[in-house]
N, C-alpha and C positions, 0 to 999 in steps of 0.2 A: 603180928606181921607175921604171912607167914612166907617167906623167902629174904634174905637179909642180903641182897648181892646189891649191884650199885643203886636201882631204884628202891627196892624196899628198906635196905640199911639210909639209903639217903632220908628218905621215909621216916624212919623210926627217931633218926636225931632233928629232922624237922619237929616230929611232934612231940619232942621229949622237949625241945628248945621252948615250944610254946605251950608248954606247963602241961602236956596231956599225961596220964600215966597211959606207957605202952610195953607189951611186950611181945618177944617173937619167937616163932622157930626158922633154925635152917639145918638143910639136910647134914654139911657137911658141919664136922665137928671141929674141924678149923675155923669155919667161919664165926661158928656161935664162942669157941675161946677167945676169938679176935673183940667180937663184939662183949663178950663181960670185962676182959680187959681194958676195953673203953667205959666201962660200969653200965654198961645197957645189960638189961632182965634178959637173957637170951637163953633157948633150952634147943638139944636136939631131940627130945622128946614131942611129936607131932602132935597124938593124944594129948597128951599132959597138957600145951597152949592149948589145945582146942577146950580140953574142959574147965579148964580156968576159964575163958573165951566165954563159954557157956553158965559158968556161974555170976560171971559181971555184965551177962549180956553186952560182951563188947562187939566192936565193929571187927570185924576180922577183914584182912585186905591179903589178897591173892597175889602173891608177887614174885609168880614163878612163870617158867616160859609157857606157852599153851601145850607142847607136848606132854606136860606135867599135871595140866589141870585136872584130867579124868580121875586120877588117882588119889590126887589131892582134895577134889569137889567129893568123894566116896568119903574120905575120911571127916571131911566137915557135915555131911549128911546123916554118916553115922553116932556123931561124936555133939556137934553144937547147930543142928539144924534151924535153929529159930535165932539166929543172931543177925544183925545186921552183916549184910556182906558185898564188899565190893573188890575193885581189880585194879590193874596199876599195866594192863597189859594193852600193847602195839594194834591189838584187833579187837573189833569187839563183837562182830557178829559169829565169830568161830566160838568165842568166849560164850555170849546169849546161848547156845547150842549146846554147849556141855552145862550150863547151869541148868536151862531146863531139864537137862537129859538125866542130872542130879536130881529132880525136884526140888531144885532151890531156888526158881525163878521170883516167887513172892517176897524174900528180903533181899533182894539182889539189886543193885545200880551199880551200873558200868561207870570205868571212869579210864583212863590215862592220861598222864601228863607228859606236857609233849618239853620233855627235858629229858638231857643223857649228855654221855659221852662214849669215846671208845673204848673205855676202862671197866673192869666189870670186878667184882669182890667185894667184899665187905671195906675193905682197904680205900676201894676208890669210891665210898658215897661222901657226901657232904652236905650238910644241913639248910645251907645256901641254895642247892642245887635248884629246886621251884619258884627262885624270888622272879614276880614277874615273869614266870610264864603261865602259855595257854595250859590248864587242865580240863580235859574233856569230862564231865559228867553224862550220862546217857539219858535223854529223857524219854523212852520209849512207854509204848501203851501200858504196860504191866508195872512201872515202876511207883512204888507207895514214896506219898509225899514227907513221910517223917524220915525213912532210911533217905530220900531224895538231899534233905535240908542235911543229914546228918554227914553224909558224902560233901555237899560242899560247903560245909563249915569246916572238914579236914583241911580241905583243898585251899581253901582261905587260910586257917592257919599258919600253912605249909610256907605262906608268901606268893601262889598260886592265886591269877585271876581263871573263874572259872567259867569255862563255855559249853553250854549246853547245846547238844546233838543226837537226832536219833543214831542207832548203831549203823544201819545200815549208810548214812549220808557221812558216818565219821570214817568209815572203812574207804569210801570211795575219794575222798578229801586225802586219807592217808596216802593212799597207794599215790598222789601224786607229790606230797610233800616230802615221805619218808620212806617208802617201800621202793618207788622208781628210784630216786635217787642214791639208795642203798645199792641197786644193783647196777645202774651207771657207773659209781665208784669203783665198783669191783671191776668192770670191762674195764674202765680207763686204767685203774693200776695194772691190771693184766698185761692190755696192750704196752705200757710202758714197760714192763718188766721184760719186755721179749728185745726191748732196743737196749743194748749195749751203754751206750752214753747216756742214755737218757737219766736214770737216775743221778749222774754227776749235774747234771744242767738242771734238773728239778727246782723250782722256786715256788713263789705262792701258789700259781693258780694251779697246779701239779697237786703242792698240800692241801688244797682247800678243796680241790674237788676230788678227791680221796681221802679225805679227813675219817668217814665212816667207814673205813673199808679197813680200817682197824679193828673195827669192833669183831667180839667172839663169831667165828662161821656160824655157828648153831644158831646163836638166835638170829642172824640176819635170814639164814635158813629157814627157821621156824615163823619169822613174821610174813615173810614174803609168801612159802608156802601156804600158810592158813588163810591169806587174804588173795588166794591166786585168778580168784572170780575176778576179785574190782581190781585187780594189778593187771591182769591182761589186756583191756583195751587200752590202759594209758600205757602200754606200751609200747602197744602194737601204735598207738599213734607217734609217738617220741621215736620209734625206728622209722614211722613213715617221713617223719620231719628228718632226720638224718639220711635218709634214702634221697630224698626228694635233694637235697642239700649235695649228693652225692652227684645225683645224676647233672645237678648245673655245674659241678666242677668238671666231672666228664667231657660237657660240651664246651667248657670255656666258658660258661655262663657265671654271672653274679651268689653269690651266695646272701646277698642285704636282707633279701625275706629274711631268713631265719635268723640273722645277728639281729635286724633291728625289730622281727617281733621280741624276741627273747629279750632284748634291752628295755624294749616296752614294758615287758610283762615286770621285769625286775625293779623297775623304777616305780612302779603301781604298786609292788608291794612294799618298799620302803615308805610308800604314803599313809599305805592301807591306815584308816580310821578305825579306833574301835571304841564306836559308842557306847555308853556304861546301860546296861540292864537294870531298872531301879522301878518297876510300875507294879512289874507282875510278881500275884501275892501265888505262892507256893499251895497246891490243896484245892485252891477254886475252880471254877468248873472252868476246862479248855487250858489249863493251866501249862500243860504239857508242850501243847500243840503252840502258844504265843513264845516258851521259850525257844521250841526249833527255831520259830521263823526267826526268833530276835538274834541266835547263834548263826542262824544262814547268814542273816544279815551281817555279820560278823560283831553283833555284841557280845560282852563279856560283864561278867558279873565280880565287881572289886569291893564287894564289902556282904553281909548275909541280906537274904531276901526276907522278908517278911511271911508266916505263914499263915493261912485263915485263923486256928484256932488262936494267934498270937495278938490277932488285930484287935485294937483297942473299942 
């Protein structure tokens, strides 16, 4: 585990709880000390951790912010280039580009657990963070069936449900349900912060609407900037809806169109079904396309799919 913050630390705990042997690296000596104090195998020596990974053919999980990836991948390339590799980053296209630049694409399968809190650091982690969460596992054209199976198994062991998706489709969806909400939450919090009485009156709607604004600013900035190409169109669309509502209010007209459309979308979300993917065999011809289509339709994997080599 490379990075022992909220996600990496939670993943380390969850994998350990599932009976896996897990060891990790963290740049912060304080984070390493905290992990060790809790009984986990952690080091501040990156190359030491990678040499150990190379010796055991361990699955390496990148759990660092996007700006830190190039340097991290250079170390992986130099010390453990043949290990299976995945990540838990909230953007996939930018990570894919960095991995390709480092020459590690052959053994890489992208991942993104859709879970988190507004807190950060080792102390914020918890083994149950991924229970029933959607965990995207990328099915891009290059992915190796054996590595994909290994990443799928890790996500399932941590209690998540696996959503197969192509990296570009993930980024387009994440822009709408993760990155745009972060910007809207920041704007809402900043706007209220300029009204003297606002915080004294704030209750549930403000609290819920601004929850993610408590996330570390560097993390929010990194995820939004790394996915700018996908974020800009949905940001423009949201601004267009708000501008139209503003025009209606200015002209003393109803904002019912926006309110009713938003309400209907929320109800659809609450009723959204997630059919289980059970018929795809990993490694058979067309398996990546089948999984991408099933994920696009809302399908999830709740138990390990068979592989071509394991069929009876």
